[in-house]
C-alpha positions as CSV (number, residue, x, y, z in Angstrom):
1,M,-0.1,0.1,-0.2
2,K,2.8,2.2,0.5
3,F,3.4,2.0,-3.0
4,L,0.9,3.4,-4.2
5,S,0.6,6.3,-1.5
6,D,4.0,7.0,-2.6
7,A,3.0,7.2,-6.3
8,W,-0.1,9.4,-5.7
9,A,2.2,12.0,-3.4
10,I,4.2,12.3,-6.5
11,F,1.2,12.3,-8.7
12,K,-0.2,15.3,-6.7
13,T,3.1,17.1,-6.4
14,E,3.5,16.9,-10.9
15,L,-0.3,18.1,-10.8
16,T,0.5,21.4,-8.5
17,L,2.9,22.5,-11.7
18,F,-0.3,23.3,-14.1
19,Q,-1.3,25.6,-10.9
20,R,2.3,27.1,-10.3
21,F,2.7,27.9,-13.8
22,P,-0.5,28.6,-16.0
23,K,1.3,28.8,-19.7
24,L,1.7,25.0,-18.7
25,R,-2.2,24.1,-19.3
26,L,-1.7,25.6,-22.8
27,S,1.3,23.6,-23.5
28,A,-0.2,20.3,-22.3
29,I,-3.6,21.2,-24.2
30,G,-1.3,21.8,-27.4
31,V,0.8,18.3,-26.7
32,V,-2.8,16.3,-26.9
33,V,-3.9,18.5,-29.6
34,I,-0.5,18.5,-32.1
35,P,-0.8,14.8,-33.5
36,A,-4.2,14.9,-34.0
37,I,-3.5,18.3,-36.2
38,Y,-0.7,16.2,-37.4
39,A,-2.8,13.7,-38.8
40,L,-5.0,15.9,-40.0
41,V,-2.9,17.9,-42.1
42,Y,-1.1,15.1,-43.2
43,L,-3.8,12.8,-44.1
44,S,-6.1,15.8,-45.8
45,S,-3.5,16.4,-48.6
46,V,-3.1,13.1,-49.5
47,R,-6.1,11.8,-49.0
48,D,-7.9,11.9,-52.3
49,P,-5.1,13.0,-55.1
50,A,-7.1,11.7,-57.9
51,A,-9.5,14.2,-56.9
52,H,-7.4,17.6,-57.2
53,T,-5.7,16.2,-61.5
54,G,-7.5,18.7,-62.8
55,E,-5.4,21.5,-61.7
56,L,-2.3,19.6,-62.8
57,K,-1.6,22.1,-65.7
58,V,-0.8,19.9,-68.7
59,A,0.5,21.3,-71.9
60,V,-1.4,19.7,-75.2
61,V,-0.1,20.6,-78.6
62,N,-1.9,19.4,-81.2
63,L,-0.3,19.3,-84.7
64,D,-1.9,17.1,-86.7
65,Q,-2.9,17.4,-90.2
66,G,-5.4,14.4,-90.4
67,L,-6.0,12.8,-93.1
68,V,-9.0,12.0,-96.0
69,Y,-10.1,8.4,-95.2
70,R,-12.6,6.3,-97.2
71,G,-13.9,9.6,-98.6
72,Q,-14.0,11.5,-94.8
73,D,-12.0,14.2,-93.7
74,V,-10.4,12.6,-90.5
75,N,-8.4,14.3,-87.5
76,V,-7.9,12.4,-84.8
77,G,-5.4,14.5,-82.8
78,K,-8.9,17.5,-83.0
79,D,-10.8,14.5,-81.0
80,V,-7.9,13.6,-78.7
81,V,-8.1,16.9,-77.4
82,K,-11.1,17.3,-77.7
83,A,-12.3,14.0,-75.5
84,V,-9.4,14.8,-72.8
85,K,-10.6,18.4,-72.1
86,E,-13.8,16.7,-72.0
87,K,-12.7,14.5,-69.5
88,K,-11.4,17.4,-67.4
89,T,-8.6,14.9,-65.9
90,F,-5.9,17.6,-65.7
91,N,-5.9,21.3,-66.9
92,F,-4.9,21.1,-70.5
93,V,-3.6,24.3,-71.3
94,D,-3.0,24.7,-75.3
95,F,0.3,25.1,-76.7
96,Q,1.0,25.9,-80.8
97,D,4.4,25.2,-80.6
98,A,5.9,21.6,-79.6
99,E,9.0,22.9,-78.2
100,A,7.7,25.7,-76.2
101,A,6.1,23.4,-74.3
102,R,9.1,21.1,-74.1
103,L,10.6,24.3,-72.5
104,A,8.0,25.1,-70.3
105,V,8.0,21.5,-68.6
106,R,12.0,21.7,-68.2
107,Q,11.2,24.6,-66.2
108,G,8.6,23.4,-64.0
109,N,5.4,25.7,-65.4
110,L,3.8,22.0,-66.4
111,S,3.7,18.8,-65.3
112,F,4.4,17.2,-68.9
113,A,2.9,18.0,-72.2
114,L,1.2,15.7,-74.5
115,I,2.4,16.0,-78.3
116,I,0.3,14.8,-81.1
117,P,2.5,14.6,-84.0
118,Y,1.6,15.9,-88.0
119,D,1.0,12.7,-89.3
120,F,-0.3,11.0,-86.4
121,S,-4.0,10.5,-88.4
122,A,-2.2,9.6,-91.1
123,N,-0.7,6.8,-89.4
124,A,-3.5,5.4,-86.5
125,V,-6.6,5.5,-88.5
126,P,-5.1,2.9,-91.3
127,G,-4.1,0.6,-88.7
128,M,-1.3,-0.7,-91.5
129,E,1.1,-1.9,-88.7
130,A,0.9,-2.1,-84.6
131,A,2.0,1.3,-82.8
132,G,1.9,3.0,-86.0
133,G,0.7,6.3,-84.4
134,R,2.9,7.7,-81.8
135,L,1.6,10.0,-78.8
136,V,3.9,11.7,-77.2
137,M,4.3,12.3,-73.7
138,Y,6.8,14.9,-72.9
139,A,7.9,15.3,-69.2
140,S,10.8,15.6,-66.3
141,E,11.4,13.5,-64.0
142,G,13.6,15.2,-61.9
143,N,10.5,18.1,-61.2
144,N,8.6,15.7,-59.8
145,Y,9.2,12.2,-60.3
146,N,4.9,11.4,-59.3
147,A,4.1,13.7,-62.0
148,A,5.9,11.6,-64.3
149,N,4.7,8.9,-62.8
150,L,1.3,10.4,-63.9
151,A,2.5,11.3,-67.3
152,K,3.2,7.5,-67.9
153,R,-0.3,6.3,-66.5
154,F,-1.9,8.5,-68.2
155,A,-0.4,7.8,-71.4
156,A,-1.2,3.9,-71.0
157,E,-4.6,5.1,-70.7
158,L,-4.6,7.7,-73.3
159,G,-3.4,4.9,-75.7
160,H,-6.0,3.0,-74.8
161,Q,-8.6,5.3,-75.0
162,V,-7.7,6.2,-78.6
163,N,-7.4,2.9,-79.8
164,I,-11.2,2.3,-78.7
165,N,-12.1,5.6,-80.0
166,L,-10.0,4.8,-83.6
167,N,-11.8,1.2,-83.4
168,E,-15.2,2.7,-83.5
169,K,-14.5,5.9,-86.1
170,R,-13.5,3.0,-88.1
171,W,-16.5,1.1,-87.6
172,S,-18.3,4.3,-88.0
173,L,-16.7,5.1,-91.6
174,V,-17.6,1.5,-92.4
175,L,-21.1,1.3,-91.8
176,T,-21.2,5.2,-93.6
177,T,-19.8,3.3,-96.3
178,A,-22.4,0.7,-96.2
179,T,-24.9,3.1,-96.1
180,G,-23.9,4.8,-99.8
181,S,-23.3,1.0,-101.0
182,V,-27.3,1.3,-101.5
183,D,-27.0,0.9,-105.2
184,K,-24.6,-1.7,-105.4
185,L,-27.1,-3.8,-102.5
186,T,-29.7,-3.2,-104.6
187,Q,-28.4,-4.8,-108.2
188,L,-27.6,-7.7,-105.6
189,R,-30.6,-8.0,-104.9
190,N,-31.7,-7.9,-108.2
191,G,-29.4,-10.4,-109.3
192,A,-30.6,-12.3,-106.2
193,L,-34.1,-12.3,-107.4
194,E,-32.9,-13.3,-110.8
195,L,-31.0,-16.5,-109.8
196,N,-34.4,-17.4,-107.4
197,E,-36.0,-16.8,-111.1
198,G,-33.7,-19.1,-112.7
199,A,-33.6,-21.4,-109.9
200,K,-37.5,-21.9,-110.7
201,K,-36.7,-22.3,-114.2
202,L,-34.3,-24.9,-113.3
203,T,-36.8,-26.7,-111.0
204,L,-39.2,-27.0,-114.0
205,G,-36.5,-28.0,-116.5
206,I,-35.2,-30.7,-114.0
207,V,-39.2,-31.7,-114.1
208,M,-39.3,-31.8,-117.9
209,A,-36.0,-34.0,-117.5
210,G,-37.5,-36.1,-114.6
211,A,-40.3,-37.2,-117.5
212,G,-37.7,-37.8,-120.1
213,S,-35.3,-39.7,-118.0
214,E,-38.7,-42.0,-117.6
215,T,-39.2,-42.3,-121.0
216,L,-35.5,-42.9,-121.4
217,A,-35.6,-45.7,-118.8
218,K,-38.5,-47.0,-120.7
219,G,-36.9,-46.9,-123.9
220,A,-33.7,-48.3,-122.1
221,D,-36.1,-51.5,-121.0
222,G,-37.1,-51.7,-124.8
223,L,-33.1,-51.6,-125.8
224,S,-32.3,-54.0,-123.1
225,G,-34.8,-56.7,-124.8
226,G,-34.1,-55.6,-128.6
227,V,-30.5,-55.9,-127.7
228,Q,-30.8,-59.5,-126.5
229,Q,-33.0,-60.4,-129.5
230,L,-30.4,-58.8,-131.8
231,A,-27.8,-60.4,-129.6
232,D,-29.9,-64.1,-130.4
233,G,-30.2,-63.0,-134.3
234,V,-26.8,-62.2,-134.6
235,K,-26.1,-65.3,-132.8
236,Q,-28.2,-67.3,-135.4
237,L,-26.8,-65.2,-138.7
238,G,-23.2,-66.2,-138.0
239,S,-24.1,-69.7,-137.2
240,G,-25.7,-69.5,-141.0
241,L,-22.7,-67.9,-142.1
242,R,-20.3,-70.0,-141.1
243,S,-22.0,-73.0,-143.0
244,M,-22.2,-71.0,-145.7
245,D,-18.6,-70.2,-145.5
246,A,-17.6,-73.7,-145.2
247,Q,-19.7,-75.2,-148.0
248,R,-19.1,-72.2,-150.7
249,P,-17.4,-74.1,-154.0
250,P,-14.1,-73.8,-154.3
251,A,-11.9,-71.5,-156.5
252,Q,-11.0,-74.3,-158.9
253,E,-14.7,-75.4,-159.3
254,L,-15.7,-71.9,-160.7
255,A,-12.7,-71.6,-163.0
256,A,-14.1,-74.8,-164.3
257,L,-17.7,-73.4,-164.4
258,K,-16.4,-70.2,-166.0
259,S,-14.3,-72.5,-168.8
260,G,-17.0,-75.3,-169.8
261,A,-19.4,-71.7,-170.7
262,A,-16.4,-71.0,-172.8
263,E,-15.7,-74.1,-174.5
264,L,-20.1,-74.4,-175.4
265,V,-19.3,-70.9,-176.8
266,S,-16.6,-72.4,-178.9
267,G,-18.6,-75.7,-179.9
268,Q,-21.8,-73.5,-181.1
269,A,-19.5,-71.8,-183.1
270,A,-18.3,-74.5,-185.0
271,L,-22.3,-75.7,-184.7
272,G,-22.9,-72.8,-187.0
273,H,-19.9,-72.9,-189.3
274,G,-20.9,-76.7,-189.8
275,L,-24.7,-75.6,-190.6
276,Q,-23.6,-73.0,-193.0
277,E,-21.8,-75.6,-195.6
278,L,-24.6,-78.2,-194.4
279,Q,-27.1,-75.4,-195.9
280,T,-24.7,-74.7,-198.6
281,N,-24.3,-78.2,-199.4
282,A,-28.3,-78.8,-199.1
283,G,-28.6,-76.1,-202.1
284,K,-26.2,-77.5,-204.0
285,L,-27.9,-80.8,-203.8
286,A,-31.3,-79.0,-204.6
287,A,-29.8,-77.6,-208.0
288,G,-28.3,-80.7,-208.6
289,S,-31.4,-82.7,-208.0
290,A,-33.4,-80.3,-209.9
291,K,-30.5,-80.6,-213.0
292,L,-31.1,-84.3,-212.5
293,S,-34.6,-83.8,-213.1
294,E,-34.6,-82.3,-216.2
295,E,-32.2,-83.9,-217.5
296,T,-33.7,-87.6,-217.0
297,K,-37.2,-86.2,-218.0
298,D,-36.3,-87.0,-221.8
299,I,-35.1,-90.6,-221.1
300,L,-37.3,-93.0,-222.5
301,L,-39.3,-95.3,-220.3
302,V,-37.9,-94.5,-217.5
303,G,-36.9,-90.8,-218.1
304,G,-40.1,-89.6,-216.3
305,R,-40.1,-91.9,-213.5
306,I,-36.5,-91.0,-212.3
307,A,-37.6,-87.6,-212.9
308,E,-40.2,-88.1,-210.8
309,G,-38.3,-89.6,-208.2
310,I,-35.9,-86.8,-208.2
311,D,-38.4,-84.2,-207.6
312,P,-39.0,-85.2,-204.0
313,L,-35.1,-85.5,-203.4
314,T,-34.9,-82.0,-204.8
315,E,-38.1,-81.0,-202.6
316,G,-36.6,-82.5,-200.2
317,A,-33.3,-80.5,-200.8
318,K,-35.0,-77.7,-200.6
319,Q,-36.8,-78.4,-197.6
320,L,-33.3,-79.6,-195.9
321,G,-32.2,-76.1,-196.6
322,D,-34.9,-74.1,-195.4
323,G,-34.4,-76.6,-192.6
324,L,-30.9,-75.9,-192.2
325,Q,-31.8,-72.3,-193.1
326,S,-34.1,-72.6,-189.5
327,A,-31.1,-74.6,-187.8
328,K,-29.3,-71.9,-188.7
329,N,-31.0,-69.1,-187.2
330,G,-31.3,-71.0,-184.0
331,Q,-27.9,-72.2,-184.0
332,S,-27.1,-68.4,-184.2
333,Q,-29.6,-67.1,-181.7
334,L,-28.4,-70.3,-179.6
335,A,-24.6,-69.0,-180.0
336,E,-25.7,-65.5,-178.7
337,G,-27.7,-67.2,-175.7
338,T,-24.2,-69.2,-175.1
339,Q,-22.2,-66.1,-175.3
340,R,-24.7,-64.4,-173.2
341,L,-24.5,-67.5,-170.8
342,Q,-20.9,-67.3,-170.7
343,V,-20.7,-63.7,-169.6
344,G,-23.1,-64.7,-166.8
345,V,-21.5,-68.0,-165.9
346,G,-18.2,-65.9,-165.4
347,K,-19.8,-63.0,-163.1
348,L,-21.8,-66.1,-161.8
349,A,-18.5,-68.0,-161.0
350,D,-16.9,-64.3,-159.8
351,G,-20.1,-63.5,-158.2
352,V,-20.3,-66.4,-156.1
353,A,-16.1,-66.3,-155.6
354,A,-17.0,-62.8,-153.9
355,F,-19.8,-63.6,-152.2
356,G,-17.9,-66.5,-150.3
357,G,-15.2,-64.2,-149.7
358,G,-17.4,-61.7,-148.1
359,V,-19.3,-64.6,-146.2
360,H,-15.9,-65.7,-145.1
361,T,-14.7,-61.6,-144.2
362,A,-18.4,-61.6,-142.6
363,V,-17.7,-65.1,-140.3
364,A,-14.3,-63.6,-139.6
365,K,-15.7,-60.3,-138.3
366,L,-18.7,-61.6,-136.7
367,P,-18.3,-60.7,-132.7
368,P,-17.7,-63.8,-130.7
369,D,-20.7,-64.8,-128.5
370,A,-18.9,-63.9,-125.3
371,K,-19.2,-60.5,-126.6
372,L,-22.7,-60.5,-127.5
373,D,-23.1,-61.4,-124.2
374,E,-21.4,-58.5,-122.7
375,L,-23.4,-56.3,-124.8
376,T,-26.9,-58.2,-123.6
377,A,-25.6,-56.9,-120.0
378,G,-24.0,-53.6,-120.9
379,S,-28.0,-52.9,-122.2
380,R,-29.4,-54.4,-118.7
381,S,-26.8,-51.8,-117.2
382,L,-28.1,-49.2,-119.5
383,A,-31.6,-50.1,-118.4
384,G,-30.5,-50.4,-114.6
385,G,-28.5,-46.5,-115.3
386,A,-31.6,-45.3,-116.7
387,Q,-33.5,-46.1,-113.8
388,E,-31.1,-44.8,-111.3
389,M,-31.2,-41.1,-113.4
390,K,-34.5,-41.4,-112.7
391,K,-34.2,-41.2,-109.1
392,G,-31.2,-38.7,-109.4
393,L,-33.0,-36.3,-111.0
394,A,-36.1,-36.8,-108.6
395,Q,-33.8,-36.0,-105.7
396,L,-32.3,-33.4,-108.3
397,Q,-35.7,-31.5,-108.4
398,T,-36.1,-31.7,-104.6
399,G,-32.5,-29.6,-104.5
400,A,-33.4,-27.5,-107.2
401,K,-36.5,-26.6,-105.1
402,E,-34.5,-25.6,-101.7
403,L,-31.9,-24.1,-104.1
404,A,-34.9,-21.7,-104.9
405,S,-36.5,-21.4,-101.7
406,G,-32.9,-20.2,-100.2
407,L,-32.0,-17.5,-103.0
408,N,-35.6,-16.5,-102.1
409,L,-34.5,-15.8,-98.4
410,L,-31.2,-14.3,-99.8
411,Y,-33.2,-11.6,-101.7
412,T,-35.8,-11.1,-99.0
413,S,-33.0,-10.7,-96.5
414,L,-29.9,-9.6,-97.6
415,P,-27.4,-8.2,-95.6
416,A,-24.6,-5.1,-95.7
417,N,-22.1,-5.4,-97.7
418,V,-18.7,-3.2,-96.9
419,D,-15.5,-2.9,-98.0
420,T,-13.1,-4.7,-95.7
421,P,-11.0,-2.2,-93.8
422,D,-7.4,-1.5,-94.6
423,G,-4.2,-2.3,-92.7
424,S,-3.5,-5.8,-90.3
425,A,-5.4,-6.8,-87.6
426,R,-3.0,-6.5,-85.4
427,G,-2.2,-2.8,-86.6
428,L,-6.2,-2.0,-86.3
429,A,-6.6,-3.4,-82.9
430,D,-3.4,-1.5,-81.5
431,S,-2.3,1.5,-84.1
432,V,-1.7,4.0,-81.2
433,E,1.1,3.8,-78.8
434,P,2.2,6.6,-76.6
435,A,6.0,7.4,-76.8
436,L,7.4,8.5,-73.7
437,E,10.1,11.4,-73.5
438,M,11.3,11.7,-70.4
439,V,14.3,14.5,-69.4
440,A,16.0,14.9,-66.1
441,L,15.7,11.2,-65.5
442,V,15.5,10.1,-62.0
443,P,17.4,7.2,-61.7
444,N,14.9,4.8,-58.9
445,N,12.0,5.4,-57.0
446,G,14.3,6.4,-54.0
447,A,16.1,9.3,-55.6
448,G,12.5,10.6,-56.3
449,F,11.5,11.0,-53.2
450,A,15.1,12.1,-52.2
451,P,14.6,15.9,-52.4
452,N,11.9,15.8,-50.2
453,F,12.7,13.5,-47.7
454,L,16.4,15.9,-47.5
455,A,14.7,18.6,-46.8
456,T,12.8,16.8,-43.9
457,S,15.7,15.6,-42.4
458,L,17.4,19.3,-42.5
459,W,14.6,20.4,-40.9
460,L,14.6,17.9,-38.0
461,G,18.0,18.5,-37.7
462,A,17.1,22.3,-36.9
463,V,14.4,20.8,-34.8
464,M,16.6,18.6,-32.6
465,T,19.5,21.6,-32.4
466,A,16.7,24.0,-31.3
467,Y,15.8,21.2,-28.4
468,I,19.5,20.9,-27.3
469,F,19.6,24.8,-26.4
470,H,17.7,26.9,-25.0
471,L,17.2,29.6,-27.7
472,R,15.7,32.8,-25.9
473,R,18.3,32.0,-22.9
474,L,21.7,34.7,-22.9
475,P,24.2,35.2,-20.0
476,L,23.8,38.3,-18.3
477,M,26.9,39.2,-19.7
478,A,25.1,39.8,-23.4
479,A,22.6,42.2,-21.6
480,P,24.0,45.6,-23.2
481,A,24.9,44.0,-27.0
482,S,22.5,45.1,-29.5
483,N,20.3,43.0,-31.1
484,P,22.1,41.6,-33.9
485,A,25.2,41.0,-32.0
486,K,22.9,38.6,-29.9
487,F,21.5,37.1,-32.6
488,L,24.6,36.4,-34.5
489,G,26.3,35.7,-31.1
490,K,23.3,32.9,-30.8
491,L,23.6,31.7,-34.0
492,G,27.6,30.7,-34.3
493,I,26.8,27.3,-32.3
494,L,23.6,26.5,-33.5
495,G,24.6,27.4,-36.8
496,A,27.9,25.5,-37.1
497,I,25.8,22.3,-35.7
498,V,23.5,22.6,-38.8
499,V,26.3,23.1,-41.4
500,L,27.4,19.9,-40.0
501,Q,24.5,18.3,-40.5
502,A,24.4,19.6,-43.9
503,L,27.8,18.4,-45.0
504,V,26.6,15.1,-43.3
505,I,23.9,14.9,-45.4
506,L,26.0,15.3,-48.3
507,L,28.6,12.6,-47.5
508,M,25.6,10.3,-47.1
509,S,23.6,11.0,-50.1
510,Q,27.2,10.3,-52.3
511,F,28.5,7.6,-50.6
512,L,25.9,5.3,-49.1
513,L,23.0,6.3,-51.2
514,D,24.8,6.4,-54.2
515,L,22.9,9.7,-55.4
516,H,23.9,11.0,-59.0
517,V,24.1,14.9,-58.3
518,V,24.2,16.8,-61.5
519,N,25.3,20.1,-59.7
520,L,27.5,18.9,-57.0
521,L,28.3,22.4,-56.1
522,P,25.0,24.2,-55.9
523,Y,24.1,21.1,-54.2
524,M,26.1,21.2,-51.7
525,L,25.4,24.8,-51.2
526,T,21.6,24.5,-51.6
527,L,21.8,22.0,-48.1
528,V,23.8,24.5,-46.1
529,T,21.7,27.6,-46.8
530,T,18.8,25.5,-46.4
531,S,20.1,24.2,-43.0
532,L,20.6,27.6,-41.9
533,T,17.3,29.0,-43.3
534,F,15.6,26.8,-41.1
535,L,17.4,27.4,-37.9
536,C,16.6,30.8,-38.4
537,I,13.2,30.4,-39.0
538,I,12.6,28.1,-35.6
539,L,14.9,30.9,-33.7
540,A,12.2,33.5,-35.2
541,L,9.2,31.3,-33.9
542,T,11.0,30.5,-30.5
543,R,12.5,34.3,-30.1
544,A,8.4,35.3,-30.8
545,F,6.4,32.3,-29.4
546,G,8.5,30.6,-26.4
547,D,9.1,26.7,-26.5
548,T,5.1,27.3,-28.1
549,G,7.2,28.4,-31.3
550,K,9.0,24.7,-31.4
551,A,5.6,22.9,-31.4
552,A,4.3,25.7,-34.0
553,A,7.9,24.7,-35.7
554,L,6.8,20.5,-35.8
555,L,3.4,21.9,-37.4
556,L,4.9,24.0,-39.7
557,M,6.7,20.8,-40.9
558,V,3.8,18.7,-41.0
559,L,2.1,21.9,-43.3
560,Q,5.1,21.9,-45.7
561,L,5.5,18.3,-46.6
562,S,2.1,18.4,-47.2
563,S,2.2,21.3,-49.4
564,A,5.7,21.7,-51.0
565,G,4.9,18.9,-53.8
566,G,7.7,16.8,-52.2
567,V,5.9,13.4,-53.1
568,L,2.5,14.4,-55.1
569,P,2.6,17.3,-57.3
570,V,0.7,20.0,-54.7
571,E,-2.5,20.6,-57.6
572,L,-3.4,17.3,-56.3
573,S,-3.3,18.1,-52.7
574,G,-5.7,21.1,-53.7
575,G,-7.2,23.9,-51.9
576,I,-5.3,25.1,-49.1
577,Y,-2.1,23.6,-49.8
578,Q,-1.5,24.7,-53.6
579,A,-2.5,28.0,-51.8
580,V,0.2,28.4,-49.2
581,S,2.5,26.6,-51.4
582,P,5.0,29.1,-52.9
583,Y,5.1,30.9,-49.7
584,L,6.5,27.8,-47.7
585,P,10.6,27.5,-47.7
586,F,10.2,23.4,-48.3
587,T,8.9,23.8,-51.7
588,W,11.7,26.4,-52.8
589,V,14.6,23.9,-50.8
590,I,12.6,20.7,-53.3
591,K,13.0,22.8,-56.5
592,T,16.5,23.7,-55.6
593,L,17.4,20.3,-54.9
594,R,15.7,18.8,-57.8
595,A,17.4,20.8,-60.3
596,C,20.5,20.0,-58.4
597,L,20.4,16.4,-58.8
598,F,18.5,15.8,-61.7
599,G,19.2,18.8,-63.6
600,A,15.2,19.0,-63.5
601,F,13.4,23.1,-63.9
602,D,16.4,23.2,-66.9
603,G,18.6,23.0,-64.6
604,D,17.8,26.9,-63.0
605,W,18.6,25.7,-59.1
606,F,19.8,29.8,-58.9
607,H,16.0,31.2,-58.5
608,P,14.7,28.5,-55.9
609,W,18.4,29.0,-54.2
610,L,17.6,32.8,-54.0
611,I,14.2,32.8,-52.7
612,I,15.6,30.4,-49.8
613,A,18.1,32.6,-48.9
614,M,15.9,35.6,-49.0
615,I,13.6,33.7,-46.6
616,G,16.3,32.7,-44.1
617,G,17.4,36.5,-44.2
618,I,13.7,37.5,-43.5
619,A,13.6,34.9,-40.8
620,G,16.8,35.9,-39.5
621,L,15.7,39.4,-39.5
622,S,12.4,38.8,-37.0
623,A,14.5,36.6,-34.6
624,M,17.0,40.0,-34.5
625,F,14.3,42.3,-33.6
626,I,11.1,40.5,-32.5
627,G,10.8,38.3,-29.1
628,K,12.5,38.7,-25.7
629,W,15.6,37.6,-24.2
630,N,15.9,36.1,-21.0
631,Y,19.4,36.8,-19.1
632,V,20.6,34.0,-16.5
633,T,23.6,33.8,-14.3
634,Q,26.3,31.9,-15.4
635,D,25.0,28.5,-13.3
636,E,21.3,28.8,-15.1
637,H,23.0,29.2,-18.7
638,R,22.7,25.4,-19.3
639,P,21.7,23.6,-22.1
640,A,18.0,22.9,-22.1
641,M,18.2,18.9,-21.6
642,D,19.3,17.1,-19.0
643,I,22.5,16.0,-20.0
């Protein structure tokens, strides 16, 4: 229990401090509130940076000359500028000259620049190759690393959006072209109608062909039967011809027949000659008989009887002559007939020989029975094929009807036909690619944040120095001195400490962090000047407000972290932070460090450094003349810390 009573006694004694020192109450309240204020100030500045991107000034330079594409005037650059301005992602400022925009970016007057080249539409719209259209995004990493990162992200988003818009525009042009192709579509519809009519006629023709195929099938059946009969007849004819060929007379017999006919003609000639001689002799006999009768008529007794006997002889001789004359005439006719017979027999013999040769040739040319059987089988196959053709024509008729129906559907619902877009598939899909142009390059993320944290480190160093020493306390011997003397005397040790802090930070950044410094001497001068300026500001606050000024210095550091644009562009913090930024030393310290480290702001470190020096001078003058000094004895003149 003694433990608790002792603790309670100590607590009551400490509590009396608030009665003895009324200002302590205010200090306690400040200590309670300051963390909340710290959180409020810093978090409100980074709560929603995206809501304030419209405050970032960005140059936009449209040099695009456009092109005529599929009969349409196209200028994608104008569309891009219009789209980004309507979206109001950033505060876009129009520039006519790309180099002027680049200069403004390097000098820190603009966060970055969007430059649209003169041939952007000509390369992007046709889509002949991927990333043909280049949107140039110009930024300075050294000016503000996060602003450069914003430019990179914006470039990627803009490239994607432009590709989407280009695809929409291409389809719009394609549809416009299709709308202008009504006449061609009408011609196509008319052609489809004519095809439909032709299909109907084809159907009718196939119907007629079907009827013809039915007749053909019947004829093929009849032909098959006729071919069977023909084959049988040819077989029988072949059998008869072969028999005739086997029984035809030999050539020597026909020659003997012709020779006999010739001998018959010769015999008839000899017969005619003999009959001529008989007729002549018969005449002579008749004349001799008549003379004999005349000569014997006068013979006595027997003369008359002899004459009478000779008269019949004479008469017979005459009749014999007449008969021989008739026989001669008959023989002449017989000779003529025999000659004709000879000619006929010769022709007959030649004809029989030729006929026999023809029969023999015909027998040789006659097809074998196997071939005739093949002919019969072929005719049957022909009849079967005709039946199949009949079935096929029926199916063709069905298909023709379906074709007519399909063409009618094509005619009634013909889709639009448009020209094929130019370019390649990949080029049309991704024809725009942002081209990033970065100046005052920052090697890494740590280097990008270095200016902000270097300034913060120097401020913390000055604050820590202020907590080591009593900034308002001087020894009694300093009372008669002038204010400038008092200030410079007090600043001596404090200034030496913060200058040493600056030099240590210089060595650390060079040999431990390996920061690449573009301008080393200005960098060192900036660190030293900044340290002294921050010390003068804390001295001025403490001289004016006492230890409350030290608390104000902490709040001022938080305000500067939120308003100087060290991490995010100050435009993204918005409100009061953007308004007070130009009046805070951090703003100019960060700018000077960026110029020294990366060559940012076109390498102009002197202008912001001069402002830092001026702020330090004003703070020093305030510390000289505003506020009071506390004079103490030598024993009371001691550090503020309990050492």
